[in-house]
N, C-alpha and C positions, 0 to 999 in steps of 0.2 A: 247589679254588681256581679251576680252569678253568671250572667251572660258574658260579661267582660272576662271573668276568670276562664270561662269555657273557651273563648276566642284565643286567649293567651296560651292555653294548653294546646289548642289546635296548631298554633304557630310553632310551639316547641316540638310537636310531634310531626311536623311537616316532612322532615327528611325520611322518617320511618313510613309515613303514609305514602310518600312517593315510591318507595320500594314495594309496598304491600298492595297498593291500589290495583284494581282489576285492569286487565288489558282491554283495549278498545277493539271491538269487532264492527265491521261495516254493517249498518242497518240495525244494530242492536242498541237498546237503551242501556247506558252505563252510568255509573255514579262518578261525578267529577272528583278528581283527586285533591282539589284545593278550592280556591275561592273564585277563579276566573274561568271563563269559557268563551272561545272564539268560534263563530260559525260563518262559513263561506257558503252562500246560497246562490245557485244557478249562475255562477260567474262565467262570463264569456268575453272574448276579445276578438274583434274583427278589424283588420287593417287592410286598406285598399281593396275592399270587397272580398278579402280572403279570410276565412275562419281560422284563427290561430288556436283559440281555446273555446270550448263550449261545455255547458252543463257540469261545471265544477262545483261539487258539493262536498264540503269537509267540515268536520266537527273537531276542533282542536282544544284539548283539555290542558290546563296548566300542569307543569311538572312532567311533560311528555315531549319526546323528540319525534317529529314526523319527518321522514326522509322521502324526497321525491326523486324517482329514478325513471329513466327512459332514454331512448336513443336521441342523437342530435336532431334538432328540429321538432322535438315532441312538444315544445312550449313550456319547458321548465323555467327558464329565466324570464319568459314573458309572464308567467304566473307570479313570480316574485315582484316584477315591475308593476303588475296590476294591483297587488296587495299594497305596495308602496304608494300607489296613486300616481305613478309616473306615466302611465298610459291609460287612455279611457277604456272602461269596461262596463258591461252590463252585470246585473245581479247585485247582491248585497254582501257586505262584510260587517258582521255584528260582534260587538264585544260586550259581554254581560258580566256584571259584578254580582256574583252569587250571594255575597253577604247582604247586599242591599236590594237585590232582585231587580236591578235596573240596567239599562244599556248605558255604557260609559264610553269615554274617549279612549281609544286604543293607542297605547304608546308602543312604538316599534323601534327596535334596534336593528341595524343592518351592517353586515360585513360583505362587501362585494368580492367578486372573483379576483379582481386586480385593481390597482390604483395607478393612474397615469401620472407619474412624476417625472419631469424632465431631468435628464442627466446633468449632474453638477448643480442642480437647484439648491440654493442656500437654505431652503425651508427645513427647519429642525422639527423634531417630534414635539417639542414644546410649542413651536409656532402652529403646527397643525392642530394640536389638541386645544390650544388657547383660542384659536379662531373658531373652533367647533363649539366651544361652550360660552363664547361671549360675542357680542355685537361690536365691541370696542376694537379699534385697529390693534393688531398684534404688537406693534412697537410701543404701545402705551400700556401693555398688560403685564410687564415683568414685575409682578407684585408677589410678595412672599406668600400671601394667602392663596393666590391662584396657583403658584408653583407647588405648594404643599398639597393642594387638592389634586393636581395632575399627578404628582409623585405617588400619592396614595392610590389613585385609580390604576396607574401603571403597575404598581406593586402587586395588585391582585393577580397579575399574570407574569410576575418576575421580569418586568420590563422597565423598572424604575431607573436603571442605569442607562437607558437609551434616551433619556429626556433631551439631552443636548446633541444627540447625533443627527446628522442630516438624513432626512427620509429616503433620499435617493441612494444612500449608502447601506441601508438596512438589508439584511438577507430576507428571503421569503418568510421564514419562520418568525423573525423579529417583527416584520411589518404586520404579519397576521396577529401577533400578540398586541401590538399597538392599536390596530383597528378594532380588535375585540374589546379592549379596555374602553375605547370610545363608544362602541355600540351599546354597552350596558350602562352608559352614563347619560341621563339618570336611568335607573333600572327600568327596563321596558316590560311590557306584558308579553310581547312576542319578539323573539329574536330570529331574524331572517338571515340565512347563510347561503350564499350563491357560490358553489364550488370553492369554499374558503381555503382548501388545502392544496390548490392547484400548484404544482411545481415544488412541493415540499417533500423532504425525504421521509422515510418510514418512522424514524425517531420523532420527527416533528409532528407527523400525523398521529402517532400514538399519544403524544402529549396533548395535542389539540382535542382529540376525542375524549380523553380522560377529563380535560378541563370543562368541556361542554357538559359531560355527564354530571360532574360536580355542581356546575352552575344550575342546571335544571332542577336538581334535587334540593340544593341549598336555598334557592330563591323561588321555588315552585314556578319555574319559568317555562313558557311554551317555546319550543325551538322548532323551526321550520326550515329544513335544509335541502338544497339541491346537491346531489353528489353522484359521481361516477365510481366512487370507491366502494364497490359492492360488498366486499368482505367486512369493511368497517360499518356499513349500513346494516348488515345482518347482525353484527355484534352489539351495536350501541343503540339502534333505533327501537322505539316502543311500537311504532306503526310505520308502514311503508305504503306509498302510493305509486302505482305503476301508471305512468302518464303517456298518452299518445294523442295529443290535442283534446282528449277528454280522459276521464279516469277509466282506465281499462280494468283495473282491479285494485282493491285496497284491503289491508288487513295486517295481521301480525307478520313479522319478518319471515318466519319459516313457512307460513301459509303462502306468502307471495313467491318466495324463492323456489318452492316446490310446485307452483301452479303451472298449468299448461300455457297460460297467457305469458308468463315470464319466459318460459322455454321457447315459445314462438318468437318473442321479441329479441331475445339475446342468444338463442341457439344453445 
């Protein structure tokens, strides 16, 4: 009974723990900020005898946002695809449930850089979301319970009014909110974001990063993001990885942005 009370208190204090927990330094032993831990061990990708990624080793704690930066061709999107299991890779990806001390199934949410929707396609936000959460054909799904579920999920990102809009008519910011609401249903352990604010104005970017910051703290969520928005990376990331087919350097944002490796890569 006492253990159960302690666990409840841990959940209640999760937001505060997220803010107070120690930063992660490469190669140092750190205390996890919550209950889950993801380890990437010696991940590598070779395509057509060309090495795309090699010796990728990362320790991802819950309640943290890790940003991957690097020049075009560095392998950033390939790393996302490897984690998703879309391309073959060597090495291991482990997810550990710290409460039970066992390896568990890793639930992943994903927001792509863009979504290819044909112009004038009749597919609505409801159609897109309903097909995502059910195996039943969309035309059989207009049930009140399903619609309420989708509305509730969209409302988390102020997107509930978009439910009947055609996806092809959405602005970049609107589509981003819809995709984000889908990515965290059901709530994942790891949220992958591949250039999620491409083509969105500054106001939309500010809103997006504030939303992600709130999500990671409220739900103790691990966020793994590829981004070229370096000032936002510096402001919102807990940890930054400088990638060029392998990890060139990793550490706290200021440590990376002041490093000789960063200056050599970006000038």
